[in-house]
N, C-alpha and C positions, 0 to 999 in steps of 0.2 A: 461511825458506821463503816466508813471507807477502810479504816485500819482493821476492823473486825473481819470485813470481807477479804481483805488482803491476807490476813492471817489464816483464814479458812481455806483460801485458795492454795496457800503454801502447804498446808497440811495434806491436801489432796494430791498436789503435784509431787511432793517430796517423798511419798511412800514408795519404797523400792518395788513392791509388788505392782503398784499402779504404773510405774515407769515401764516395767517389763510387759505388762498387759498392753499399754498404749503402743509401744514400739512393735510388739509381736503382731497386733491386729492391723497396724498400718502396713506392715510388710505383707501380711496375708491378703489384705484388700487390694493392694497394688498388684500382687501376683495373680489373684483371681481375675481381676478386670483386664490385666494384660494378656491373659491366655486367649481371650477372644480375638486378639490380633495375631499373636504368635502361632496359634493353631488354625488360623484361617486358611482355607483351601480354595483353589480356583484352577480351572482347566482351560487351555487355549484351544483354538480351532483344530490343531493337529492332534489333540488328545494329551498333550504334555501337561503334567500337574505341577502346580507351584504352591508354596506354603509361606505363611507369614507376610512380611512387607511386600515381597514380590507378587504374591497372590492378590493382595489388596490393590496394588498398582494396576495389575491386569484386569481385575474385576471392575475397577473404576473406569478404565478405558472401554471395556465392553458395555457398561451401562451408559456411558456418554454417547455411544454409537446409536442408541435407541431412545435417548432422552428427548423430552418434548411434552407438549400438552396432549393429554389423553382425550382428544375429541371423540365423539361418537364414531366418526368416519375412521379415525386412526384405530380404534378398538376393533371395529368391524374388519378392517384390513388385516389386522394381526390374527384374528380368528380365521378369516378366509385363507390366509397363508398357511396356517397350521393344518386346516382341513385339506388343502391341496397336497401338502406333503404327506399327510396320513393316507390319502386316497391313492397315492402313487405306489404301486407294489415294489418298485425298485428301491424305495426308501425304507421298506419294512424289513425287520429282522426278528428272530425269536430270542427273547431275553432269557435270563437264567431261571426264570419261573415257568418257562414254556409258553409265555404270552407273546403275542405280536406287538411290536412297538417300533418306534423310529430306530434306524440303525445308529450305531455309535458315531459314524462319520457325519450323518445328518444332525444328530443331537449336538455334537460339538460345534458344528458350523452355524446352526440356526437356533436351536432351543436353549443352548447353554446360557446365553446372556438374557434370555427372555423368560426363563422358567418361573422366576419370582413374580414377574408381571402377569403372566398367563394364569398361574395358579391363583393369584389374588382376584383376577377378573372372573375366574370360574366360580368363586364363592357366591357370585350373584345368581348363578344357575344351579348350584349344588356344591357338594363337598367331595366329589369323586376325582381328586387330583386334577388333571386337565382333560380327562376323557370326555367330560360333558361338552366341552367346546368342540370336540371332533365331530360330534353328531348334532350340534345345535343348528336348528333351521333358521338361518339368517334372513330368509325372505319374509317370514312371519314375525321376526323378532322386532320389538319396539326399540325406541331409543334406549341405549344402555343405561343411562342415568335414571330413566323412568323405571326400567326393570330393577335397578338397584333399590329404588324407593319401594317398589312393590314387594321385593324380597324381604326387606326390613319389616314392612307391615305384616307380611305373612308370619315371620318369626315372632313378632310381638303378639299377634292374635292367637297363634297356635301354641306358643310356649307354655309349658307347665312342668311342675316338679313331680317327683315320684309319688306324692300324695294328692296330685291333681290340682294343686293350687296354682292360680295364674295371676297375671297382672290385674289390678283393678282397672276399671274404665278410665279413671283419671290418670293412672300410670301409663296406660296405652296411649292416651292423648298426648301425654308429656313426651314420650319417646318418639312418637311419629312426628310431632311438631319439631322436636330437637333435630331429628335426622333431616327434615326438610330445610333446615337453616344452614346445612353444610354447603360450602361454596364449591361449585362445579363449573367447568370440567377440572379434573385433577391434573397436576403437572408431575411428570415422572423424571427422576434424575437420581444421582448417587446419594443414598441416605444411610449407608451402612454404618457410619459412625454412631448414629442415634439408635439404629436397630440393634447393634451389638452392645451398646451401653444398656439398653432396656432388657436385653436377654440375661444380663447378670446383675441388674440393679438391686434386686432383693438381697444380694450378698452384703449390702450395707447394714444388714441386720447384725453383722459381726461387730460393727462399730457401736451399735446400740447396746449390745451385750457388754462390750468393753467399758462403756460409760457406766452401765449398771454395776459392774464389778467395782469400779473406782469409787462410786458414791454410796454403795450399799452400807457403808459403815459411818456415814456422816453423823447420824444420831445414835445408832446402836453401838458404835465404837466407843462413844462416851459412857454408855451403860456398862459395856464390857470391861473397860479399863477403870471404871468407877470415877472418872473425872467429872461425871455429872454432879457428884456431891459438891464439887467446888463451883462449877459453872452455873448450876441452877440456884445457888444461894447468893450469887452476886447480884448487884443492883439491876443490871440489864440482861442477866442470863436467860430469863424466860421471855424476853421481848426482842431486844436488838440482837441477842446471841442467836436465837432461832432464825430470825430474819437474815442475818449475815450468812448462816449456813445454807439457807435456801438460795440466796443471791449468788453465793460462791459456786454452788452446785450447778446452777443454770449457766453461769459464765463459763465454767469448766466444760460443761456438756456442749454448749454452743461452739466454743473454740475447737474442741476435739472433733466433734462431728463435722464441722466445716472443713477441717484438715482431711478427714476421711473422704468426704464428699468430693472435694476438689481433686484429691489424689485419684479417686476412682474415675472421674470424668476425664482428667488429663491422661490417665493411663490408656483410655480407649481412643480419645481424640488425637493423641500423638501418633497413634498407629493408623487410624482411619481418616483423620481430618474431621473438621466440624461442618463440612458441606451438607447441605440439605435442610438447614434450619427453617427455610421458607416453604418447604414442601409439606403437603397435608399428611396427617398421620394415617389417612386411609391407605397409604402405600403399605402399611403393616397389615391392615385389615380393611378391605374395601367397604365393609358393612358398619364400620364405626360411626356412631351418630354424633360424635363430637366435632365441632367446627374449630379444629386446632391445627396449627403447624407443629412440626417437630420441636422447634425452639420454644413455642408457647407451652407445649406439653411438658417439656423439660422443666421450665419455670414452675409450672403447676405441680409437677412431681417433687420438686425441691421444697415447695411450700408444704405439701403433704408430709414429706419426710420430717421436716422440722416440727410440724404439728404432732406427729407420732412421737418424736423425740421428747418434746416438752411434756406430753401426757405421761410417758413412761418414766421420765425423771421425777415428775410429781408423785406418781404411784410409788416409785422406789423410795422416795423421801418419807412418804407416809408409812410404808412398811418398816423403814429403818427407825422411825420414831415409835413404832408400836412393838417391834420385836427386838429383843436384846442381843440376838445372835446375827451378825451380818451374813453368815453363810445361809441361814434360813431365809433371809430377805432375798438373797441372790437366787436361791433355788426356786422360790415362788416366781421371781421375775422371769427366769429362763423358761419355766413351765408355761407362763402366760405368753411369752414371746414366741416360743417354738411349737405350741400346741397344734396350730394348723398343719404343720409338717406331717403329723401323724393321723390327721383326720381329713378325709376327702370331702370335697364340696360337690354335691350332685347337681345342684342348680342354685339360682339366686333368689328363689321365692320363699322357701321355708324360713321360719324364724331362726332356727339353729344355723342354717347356712348363711343367713344375712349377718349373724353375729360373727361367724368364722371369717367372713370377708373383712370385718373390722378388726380382727386380731392383728397385732403388730407385724407378724411375718408377711401376711397378705396385704396389710394396709400401707406399708411403707412405700409401695410402688403401685401406681395405677396405670394399666396399659390402655385405658380408654377404649376398650373394645367390648367390655361386659356391660350389658344394659341392666344393671342392678339398681333398684330404686327403693326408697324408704318413704312411706306415707305417714306423715305426722299431722293428723287432722286433715285440713284441706291443703296442706303444703306437701309437695313432692320434692325430695332431695335425692340427687344421684349419688353414687358411691363416693366419688372424690370429695364432694361437699360434705357429705355425711361423715366421712373420715375426719375432716378438719374440725367440724362441729363437735364430734365425739371426743377427740383427744384434747381439744382446748377445754371442754367441760370437765374432763377427767383431771386435767392439770389444776384448774381452779378449785375444784372440790377437794382434791388430794392435798393441795398446799394448805388450805384452810384447816383440814383435819390434822395434817402433820404438825403445824405450828401449835394447834390447840393441844394435841396429844403430848408433844414434847414439853410444853409449858406446864401441863398438869401432871407430868411424871413425878411420882413420889420417890424421893431419894431415900434409899435404905441405909 
Protein backbone atom coordinates (compact mmCIF):
# COMPACT_ATOMS: atom_id res chain seq x y z
CA UNK A 1 0.00 0.00 0.00
CA UNK A 2 2.81 2.41 0.89
CA UNK A 3 4.34 1.97 -2.55
CA UNK A 4 0.98 2.63 -4.24
CA UNK A 5 0.42 5.79 -2.19
CA UNK A 6 3.93 6.99 -3.01
CA UNK A 7 3.30 6.36 -6.69
CA UNK A 8 0.01 8.30 -6.64
CA UNK A 9 1.64 11.20 -4.81
CA UNK A 10 4.37 11.36 -7.46
CA UNK A 11 1.71 11.49 -10.17
CA UNK A 12 0.05 14.50 -8.51
CA UNK A 13 3.25 16.39 -7.73
CA UNK A 14 4.96 15.70 -11.06
CA UNK A 15 2.28 17.19 -13.31
CA UNK A 16 3.60 20.39 -14.85
CA UNK A 17 0.22 22.11 -14.63
CA UNK A 18 -0.04 21.23 -10.93
CA UNK A 19 3.41 22.68 -10.26
CA UNK A 20 2.44 25.93 -11.99
CA UNK A 21 -0.84 26.11 -10.04
CA UNK A 22 0.84 25.34 -6.69
CA UNK A 23 3.54 28.01 -7.10
CA UNK A 24 1.20 30.63 -8.58
CA UNK A 25 -1.34 30.27 -5.78
CA UNK A 26 1.37 30.36 -3.11
CA UNK A 27 2.69 33.62 -4.55
CA UNK A 28 -0.85 35.04 -4.74
CA UNK A 29 -1.68 34.10 -1.14
CA UNK A 30 1.55 35.63 0.21
CA UNK A 31 0.91 38.78 -1.83
CA UNK A 32 -2.71 39.20 -0.73
CA UNK A 33 -2.00 38.59 2.96
CA UNK A 34 1.06 40.87 2.86
CA UNK A 35 -1.00 43.77 1.50
CA UNK A 36 -2.72 44.20 4.88
CA UNK A 37 0.67 45.25 6.24
CA UNK A 38 2.18 47.10 3.28
CA UNK A 39 -1.00 49.16 2.78
CA UNK A 40 -1.59 49.83 6.48
CA UNK A 41 -2.01 53.55 7.29
CA UNK A 42 -1.64 55.55 10.50
CA UNK A 43 -1.51 59.22 11.50
CA UNK A 44 0.41 60.79 14.38
CA UNK A 45 -0.70 63.68 16.61
CA UNK A 46 0.66 66.29 14.22
CA UNK A 47 -1.40 64.87 11.34
CA UNK A 48 1.53 63.32 9.49
CA UNK A 49 0.61 60.08 7.72
CA UNK A 50 2.64 56.87 7.67
CA UNK A 51 2.32 53.70 5.65
CA UNK A 52 3.45 50.07 5.97
CA UNK A 53 5.82 49.05 8.74
CA UNK A 54 6.29 52.62 10.01
CA UNK A 55 2.51 52.97 10.36
CA UNK A 56 2.28 49.67 12.25
CA UNK A 57 4.99 50.74 14.70
CA UNK A 58 3.22 54.06 15.25
CA UNK A 59 -0.20 52.46 15.76
CA UNK A 60 1.25 49.91 18.17
CA UNK A 61 2.75 52.76 20.22
CA UNK A 62 -0.58 54.62 20.19
CA UNK A 63 -2.54 51.55 21.33
CA UNK A 64 -0.02 50.82 24.10
CA UNK A 65 -0.69 54.30 25.50
CA UNK A 66 -4.33 53.42 26.23
CA UNK A 67 -3.91 49.68 26.87
CA UNK A 68 -5.31 48.13 30.01
CA UNK A 69 -8.33 46.44 31.56
CA UNK A 70 -11.64 47.91 30.40
CA UNK A 71 -13.29 48.22 33.78
CA UNK A 72 -16.68 49.91 33.98
CA UNK A 73 -15.00 52.99 35.49
CA UNK A 74 -12.44 53.12 32.65
CA UNK A 75 -15.16 52.93 29.99
CA UNK A 76 -17.24 55.64 31.72
CA UNK A 77 -14.16 57.89 31.88
CA UNK A 78 -13.51 57.42 28.15
CA UNK A 79 -17.12 58.34 27.32
CA UNK A 80 -17.04 61.36 29.68
CA UNK A 81 -13.84 62.60 28.04
CA UNK A 82 -15.40 62.31 24.59
CA UNK A 83 -18.50 64.19 25.73
CA UNK A 84 -16.41 66.97 27.27
CA UNK A 85 -14.51 67.44 24.03
CA UNK A 86 -17.71 67.40 21.95
CA UNK A 87 -19.41 69.93 24.25
CA UNK A 88 -16.56 72.44 23.95
CA UNK A 89 -17.25 74.75 20.94
CA UNK A 90 -13.52 75.40 20.54
CA UNK A 91 -13.01 71.74 19.57
CA UNK A 92 -15.70 71.70 16.89
CA UNK A 93 -15.25 72.26 13.15
CA UNK A 94 -17.38 71.79 10.03
CA UNK A 95 -16.40 68.65 8.10
CA UNK A 96 -16.51 68.08 4.31
CA UNK A 97 -20.17 67.00 4.57
CA UNK A 98 -21.21 70.21 6.30
CA UNK A 99 -21.62 68.44 9.65
CA UNK A 100 -20.19 69.54 12.98
CA UNK A 101 -17.47 67.28 14.32
CA UNK A 102 -14.23 67.36 16.28
CA UNK A 103 -11.54 69.49 14.62
CA UNK A 104 -8.67 67.73 12.91
CA UNK A 105 -6.25 68.82 15.66
CA UNK A 106 -8.41 67.36 18.45
CA UNK A 107 -9.08 64.24 16.41
CA UNK A 108 -5.36 63.59 15.86
CA UNK A 109 -4.46 64.24 19.48
CA UNK A 110 -7.28 62.41 21.25
CA UNK A 111 -9.55 60.35 19.01
CA UNK A 112 -7.02 58.92 16.56
CA UNK A 113 -5.81 56.12 18.81
CA UNK A 114 -9.20 55.62 20.52
CA UNK A 115 -11.52 55.40 17.53
CA UNK A 116 -11.52 51.57 17.30
CA UNK A 117 -12.16 51.27 21.03
CA UNK A 118 -14.94 53.88 21.20
CA UNK A 119 -16.66 52.61 18.05
CA UNK A 120 -16.72 49.12 19.53
CA UNK A 121 -18.04 50.39 22.88
CA UNK A 122 -20.78 52.26 21.03
CA UNK A 123 -22.15 48.97 19.60
CA UNK A 124 -23.63 48.36 23.05
CA UNK A 125 -25.77 51.48 22.63
CA UNK A 126 -26.37 51.48 18.87
CA UNK A 127 -24.65 51.50 15.51
CA UNK A 128 -24.37 55.24 14.87
CA UNK A 129 -20.55 55.56 14.65
CA UNK A 130 -19.63 57.11 18.06
CA UNK A 131 -22.31 59.80 18.00
CA UNK A 132 -24.43 57.76 20.39
CA UNK A 133 -21.73 58.07 23.07
CA UNK A 134 -21.73 61.87 22.76
CA UNK A 135 -25.32 62.10 24.00
CA UNK A 136 -25.38 59.09 26.32
CA UNK A 137 -26.86 59.84 29.76
CA UNK A 138 -24.16 58.45 32.02
CA UNK A 139 -26.02 59.25 35.24
CA UNK A 140 -28.80 56.81 34.39
CA UNK A 141 -26.53 54.34 32.65
CA UNK A 142 -26.07 50.96 34.33
CA UNK A 143 -22.89 48.96 34.50
CA UNK A 144 -21.43 48.73 30.97
CA UNK A 145 -21.23 44.94 30.98
CA UNK A 146 -24.82 44.67 32.19
CA UNK A 147 -25.81 46.98 29.32
CA UNK A 148 -23.90 44.73 26.95
CA UNK A 149 -25.85 41.68 28.14
CA UNK A 150 -29.12 43.59 27.80
CA UNK A 151 -28.19 44.67 24.25
CA UNK A 152 -27.41 41.08 23.20
CA UNK A 153 -30.71 39.86 24.67
CA UNK A 154 -32.57 42.60 22.78
CA UNK A 155 -30.92 41.57 19.52
CA UNK A 156 -31.75 37.92 20.09
CA UNK A 157 -35.38 38.56 21.03
CA UNK A 158 -36.07 41.11 18.28
CA UNK A 159 -34.04 39.55 15.44
CA UNK A 160 -35.96 38.21 12.46
CA UNK A 161 -35.33 37.68 8.77
CA UNK A 162 -37.16 39.17 5.79
CA UNK A 163 -39.88 36.45 6.05
CA UNK A 164 -40.47 37.07 9.75
CA UNK A 165 -38.79 33.91 11.04
CA UNK A 166 -36.96 34.25 14.33
CA UNK A 167 -34.94 32.17 16.76
CA UNK A 168 -36.79 29.36 18.48
CA UNK A 169 -37.10 29.66 22.26
CA UNK A 170 -34.40 27.02 22.67
CA UNK A 171 -32.04 28.97 20.39
CA UNK A 172 -32.70 32.17 22.34
CA UNK A 173 -31.84 30.39 25.59
CA UNK A 174 -28.71 28.95 23.98
CA UNK A 175 -27.34 32.33 22.85
CA UNK A 176 -28.25 34.22 26.01
CA UNK A 177 -26.57 31.57 28.16
CA UNK A 178 -23.53 31.51 25.87
CA UNK A 179 -23.09 35.28 26.05
CA UNK A 180 -23.32 35.21 29.85
CA UNK A 181 -20.32 32.86 29.98
CA UNK A 182 -18.01 35.44 28.39
CA UNK A 183 -15.26 36.52 30.78
CA UNK A 184 -15.36 40.21 31.75
CA UNK A 185 -13.96 42.82 32.08
CA UNK A 186 -12.16 42.84 28.74
CA UNK A 187 -8.52 43.74 28.37
CA UNK A 188 -7.49 46.17 25.63
CA UNK A 189 -4.11 46.12 23.89
CA UNK A 190 -2.58 45.79 20.43
CA UNK A 191 -4.32 43.03 18.47
CA UNK A 192 -3.93 44.21 14.87
CA UNK A 193 -1.98 41.12 13.78
CA UNK A 194 -5.07 38.99 14.39
CA UNK A 195 -7.61 41.53 13.11
CA UNK A 196 -5.72 42.00 9.83
CA UNK A 197 -5.25 38.25 9.44
CA UNK A 198 -9.00 37.77 9.85
CA UNK A 199 -9.81 40.58 7.42
CA UNK A 200 -8.23 38.53 4.61
CA UNK A 201 -8.59 34.99 5.97
CA UNK A 202 -11.22 33.96 3.41
CA UNK A 203 -8.58 34.43 0.68
CA UNK A 204 -7.34 30.97 1.69
CA UNK A 205 -10.12 29.81 -0.61
CA UNK A 206 -7.52 30.31 -3.37
CA UNK A 207 -5.52 27.47 -1.85
CA UNK A 208 -8.63 25.31 -1.74
CA UNK A 209 -9.26 25.93 -5.45
CA UNK A 210 -5.62 25.11 -6.23
CA UNK A 211 -5.97 21.75 -4.46
CA UNK A 212 -9.19 21.01 -6.37
CA UNK A 213 -7.39 21.72 -9.66
CA UNK A 214 -4.57 19.35 -8.77
CA UNK A 215 -6.74 16.41 -7.66
CA UNK A 216 -9.68 16.78 -10.06
CA UNK A 217 -8.12 14.21 -12.39
CA UNK A 218 -7.22 11.59 -9.76
CA UNK A 219 -9.93 9.21 -10.98
CA UNK A 220 -11.27 10.87 -14.12
CA UNK A 221 -7.76 11.18 -15.52
CA UNK A 222 -7.59 7.39 -15.62
CA UNK A 223 -10.85 7.31 -17.61
CA UNK A 224 -9.66 10.05 -19.95
CA UNK A 225 -6.34 8.39 -20.75
CA UNK A 226 -7.96 4.93 -20.71
CA UNK A 227 -5.45 3.63 -18.16
CA UNK A 228 -8.48 2.42 -16.16
CA UNK A 229 -8.60 -0.53 -18.56
CA UNK A 230 -5.32 -1.71 -17.06
CA UNK A 231 -5.67 -0.57 -13.45
CA UNK A 232 -9.18 -1.90 -12.85
CA UNK A 233 -8.32 -5.34 -14.20
CA UNK A 234 -5.36 -5.84 -11.86
CA UNK A 235 -5.67 -7.82 -8.62
CA UNK A 236 -5.88 -4.79 -6.32
CA UNK A 237 -7.01 -2.16 -8.83
CA UNK A 238 -10.52 -1.88 -7.41
CA UNK A 239 -9.56 -2.03 -3.75
CA UNK A 240 -6.04 -0.99 -2.80
CA UNK A 241 -5.68 1.09 -5.97
CA UNK A 242 -8.70 3.25 -5.11
CA UNK A 243 -7.66 3.53 -1.46
CA UNK A 244 -4.15 4.58 -2.44
CA UNK A 245 -5.54 7.37 -4.64
CA UNK A 246 -7.70 8.64 -1.78
CA UNK A 247 -4.87 8.53 0.79
CA UNK A 248 -2.45 10.21 -1.60
CA UNK A 249 -4.97 12.96 -2.38
CA UNK A 250 -5.48 13.71 1.30
CA UNK A 251 -1.75 13.71 2.06
CA UNK A 252 -1.21 16.09 -0.86
CA UNK A 253 -4.10 18.35 0.19
CA UNK A 254 -2.97 18.45 3.83
CA UNK A 255 0.64 19.30 2.96
CA UNK A 256 -0.23 21.95 0.38
CA UNK A 257 -2.96 23.62 2.44
CA UNK A 258 -0.65 23.66 5.48
CA UNK A 259 1.98 25.48 3.40
CA UNK A 260 -0.62 28.01 2.25
CA UNK A 261 -2.01 28.49 5.76
CA UNK A 262 1.38 28.94 7.43
CA UNK A 263 2.50 31.31 4.66
CA UNK A 264 -0.64 33.42 5.10
CA UNK A 265 -0.26 33.64 8.89
CA UNK A 266 3.46 34.43 8.66
CA UNK A 267 2.88 37.07 5.99
CA UNK A 268 0.64 38.97 8.42
CA UNK A 269 2.46 38.27 11.68
CA UNK A 270 5.86 39.21 10.27
CA UNK A 271 4.42 42.67 9.63
CA UNK A 272 2.18 43.17 12.68
CA UNK A 273 3.60 40.69 15.18
CA UNK A 274 1.60 38.02 16.99
CA UNK A 275 0.81 40.15 20.05
CA UNK A 276 -2.70 40.03 21.43
CA UNK A 277 -3.28 36.29 21.43
CA UNK A 278 -4.46 36.47 25.05
CA UNK A 279 -6.96 39.24 24.34
CA UNK A 280 -10.72 38.58 23.93
CA UNK A 281 -12.23 38.51 20.44
CA UNK A 282 -14.78 41.02 21.75
CA UNK A 283 -12.20 43.66 20.75
CA UNK A 284 -13.33 42.96 17.19
CA UNK A 285 -17.02 43.02 18.12
CA UNK A 286 -18.03 43.76 21.67
CA UNK A 287 -21.30 41.83 21.21
CA UNK A 288 -19.65 38.54 20.29
CA UNK A 289 -21.14 35.75 22.47
CA UNK A 290 -18.08 33.50 22.18
CA UNK A 291 -15.77 33.19 25.18
CA UNK A 292 -12.55 33.00 23.16
CA UNK A 293 -9.21 34.77 22.99
CA UNK A 294 -7.67 35.66 19.63
CA UNK A 295 -5.25 32.74 19.90
CA UNK A 296 -8.07 30.30 20.70
CA UNK A 297 -10.19 31.66 17.86
CA UNK A 298 -7.29 31.20 15.44
CA UNK A 299 -6.89 27.56 16.48
CA UNK A 300 -10.65 27.14 16.09
CA UNK A 301 -10.51 28.68 12.62
CA UNK A 302 -7.63 26.42 11.59
CA UNK A 303 -9.68 23.37 12.63
CA UNK A 304 -12.67 24.71 10.66
CA UNK A 305 -10.46 25.34 7.60
CA UNK A 306 -9.14 21.79 7.61
CA UNK A 307 -12.67 20.39 8.05
CA UNK A 308 -13.80 22.37 4.98
CA UNK A 309 -10.70 21.21 3.11
CA UNK A 310 -11.30 17.53 3.91
CA UNK A 311 -14.96 17.79 2.92
CA UNK A 312 -14.21 19.49 -0.43
CA UNK A 313 -11.40 17.02 -1.21
CA UNK A 314 -13.83 14.16 -0.59
CA UNK A 315 -16.44 15.79 -2.81
CA UNK A 316 -13.86 16.40 -5.55
CA UNK A 317 -12.75 12.76 -5.46
CA UNK A 318 -16.35 11.61 -5.71
CA UNK A 319 -17.00 13.88 -8.71
CA UNK A 320 -13.73 12.70 -10.26
CA UNK A 321 -14.82 9.07 -9.88
CA UNK A 322 -18.21 9.85 -11.42
CA UNK A 323 -17.27 12.21 -14.26
CA UNK A 324 -14.88 11.30 -17.06
CA UNK A 325 -13.76 14.85 -17.78
CA UNK A 326 -11.56 16.53 -15.08
CA UNK A 327 -12.58 19.98 -16.37
CA UNK A 328 -16.23 19.24 -15.61
CA UNK A 329 -15.27 18.16 -12.10
CA UNK A 330 -13.33 21.39 -11.59
CA UNK A 331 -16.15 23.59 -12.91
CA UNK A 332 -18.63 22.01 -10.49
CA UNK A 333 -16.13 22.43 -7.64
CA UNK A 334 -15.55 26.11 -8.34
CA UNK A 335 -19.28 26.77 -8.66
CA UNK A 336 -19.89 25.19 -5.24
CA UNK A 337 -16.96 27.02 -3.64
CA UNK A 338 -17.67 30.47 -5.08
CA UNK A 339 -21.50 30.48 -5.13
CA UNK A 340 -21.86 32.65 -1.96
CA UNK A 341 -19.85 35.42 -3.66
CA UNK A 342 -22.79 36.00 -6.02
CA UNK A 343 -25.58 35.56 -3.46
CA UNK A 344 -26.20 37.91 -0.56
CA UNK A 345 -27.15 36.65 2.89
CA UNK A 346 -29.97 38.75 4.32
CA UNK A 347 -29.94 37.09 7.74
CA UNK A 348 -29.09 33.88 9.51
CA UNK A 349 -32.56 32.48 10.06
CA UNK A 350 -33.93 31.30 6.69
CA UNK A 351 -33.04 27.82 5.46
CA UNK A 352 -31.40 29.13 2.28
CA UNK A 353 -29.34 31.62 4.25
CA UNK A 354 -28.23 28.95 6.70
CA UNK A 355 -27.12 26.79 3.78
CA UNK A 356 -25.17 29.73 2.31
CA UNK A 357 -23.35 30.18 5.63
CA UNK A 358 -22.13 26.59 5.24
CA UNK A 359 -20.89 27.01 1.66
CA UNK A 360 -17.06 26.79 1.40
CA UNK A 361 -16.36 30.49 0.72
CA UNK A 362 -18.26 31.52 3.87
CA UNK A 363 -17.45 28.45 5.94
CA UNK A 364 -13.65 28.48 5.68
CA UNK A 365 -13.54 31.36 8.14
CA UNK A 366 -15.70 32.06 11.19
CA UNK A 367 -15.46 35.54 12.68
CA UNK A 368 -17.32 34.46 15.83
CA UNK A 369 -19.64 37.47 15.74
CA UNK A 370 -22.67 36.01 13.94
CA UNK A 371 -25.22 34.35 16.19
CA UNK A 372 -26.24 31.71 13.64
CA UNK A 373 -27.53 28.44 15.03
CA UNK A 374 -28.92 25.14 13.74
CA UNK A 375 -31.59 23.20 15.63
CA UNK A 376 -31.25 19.44 15.18
CA UNK A 377 -34.03 17.94 17.28
CA UNK A 378 -33.29 19.03 20.83
CA UNK A 379 -29.68 19.86 20.02
CA UNK A 380 -28.53 23.40 19.15
CA UNK A 381 -25.30 23.77 17.18
CA UNK A 382 -23.66 27.12 16.48
CA UNK A 383 -22.22 27.91 13.04
CA UNK A 384 -18.57 26.88 13.73
CA UNK A 385 -19.56 23.48 15.16
CA UNK A 386 -22.16 22.92 12.45
CA UNK A 387 -19.50 23.69 9.82
CA UNK A 388 -17.14 21.05 11.22
CA UNK A 389 -19.93 18.45 11.52
CA UNK A 390 -21.18 19.18 7.98
CA UNK A 391 -17.83 18.89 6.22
CA UNK A 392 -16.65 15.84 8.12
CA UNK A 393 -19.97 14.18 7.18
CA UNK A 394 -19.49 15.22 3.53
CA UNK A 395 -15.99 13.74 3.60
CA UNK A 396 -17.12 10.36 4.96
CA UNK A 397 -20.10 10.02 2.60
CA UNK A 398 -18.19 11.28 -0.45
CA UNK A 399 -15.23 8.93 0.10
CA UNK A 400 -17.48 5.88 0.49
CA UNK A 401 -19.28 6.85 -2.72
CA UNK A 402 -16.03 7.65 -4.57
CA UNK A 403 -14.46 4.28 -3.79
CA UNK A 404 -17.65 2.40 -4.64
CA UNK A 405 -18.15 4.34 -7.91
CA UNK A 406 -14.54 3.80 -9.06
CA UNK A 407 -14.59 0.12 -8.13
CA UNK A 408 -17.82 -0.44 -10.06
CA UNK A 409 -16.72 1.56 -13.08
CA UNK A 410 -17.25 -0.43 -16.25
CA UNK A 411 -14.19 -0.58 -18.49
CA UNK A 412 -15.10 0.04 -22.11
